[in-house]
C-alpha positions as a printed Julia matrix, in Angstrom:
64×3 Matrix{Float64}:
   0.01    0.0     0.03
   1.12    3.53   -0.72
   1.64    5.96    1.98
  -1.38    8.05    0.87
  -3.63    5.01    0.84
  -2.71    4.11    4.37
  -3.35    7.68    5.55
  -6.75    7.69    3.79
  -7.6     4.26    5.51
  -6.62    5.64    8.89
  -8.8     8.88    8.33
 -11.86    6.75    7.35
 -11.4     4.44   10.33
 -11.02    7.44   12.63
 -14.17    9.16   11.44
 -16.18    5.85   11.34
 -15.29    4.17   14.51
 -13.76    6.72   17.04
 -16.57    7.51   19.55
 -15.79   11.26   19.79
 -15.94   11.5    15.97
 -19.19    9.62   15.82
 -20.7    12.1    18.21
 -19.43   14.99   16.21
 -20.54   13.78   12.86
 -23.55   11.65   14.1
 -22.28    8.57   12.42
 -22.25    4.87   13.45
 -20.08    1.95   12.57
 -21.26   -0.79   10.23
 -22.38   -4.07   11.79
 -21.43   -7.46   10.55
 -24.64   -7.84    8.4
 -23.82   -4.58    6.59
 -20.19   -5.69    5.86
 -21.49   -9.09    4.67
 -23.85   -7.34    2.29
 -21.04   -5.08    1.0
 -18.69   -7.97    0.49
 -21.34  -10.11   -1.22
 -22.39   -7.39   -3.62
 -18.75   -6.56   -4.4
 -17.93  -10.12   -5.3
 -20.95  -10.46   -7.37
 -20.18   -7.27   -9.3
 -16.57   -8.4    -9.78
 -17.62  -11.73  -11.24
 -20.39  -10.21  -13.35
 -17.69   -7.97  -14.94
 -15.3   -10.84  -15.43
 -18.08  -12.85  -17.26
 -18.96   -9.84  -19.37
 -15.37   -9.34  -20.29
 -15.06  -13.01  -21.31
 -18.26  -12.82  -23.42
 -17.14   -9.64  -25.17
 -13.66  -11.17  -26.04
 -15.3   -14.27  -27.36
 -17.48  -12.1   -29.61
 -14.44  -10.17  -30.77
 -15.67   -6.84  -29.22
 -12.63   -4.91  -27.93
 -14.36   -1.71  -26.69
 -17.93   -0.58  -26.11
């Protein structure tokens, strides 16, 4: 990971999960169900794009 990406991850974690920041910004951490939904939809979208890419290659379409 690059230094900037690590810094961004720390900031997001600070604003999402630090109790003082949650009070200031009126936010709340994500529960396990929400993380599962995020992960599931992300995996689905990834494989949908991989399948689409394979179909387009098979049809000889390089760009849309």
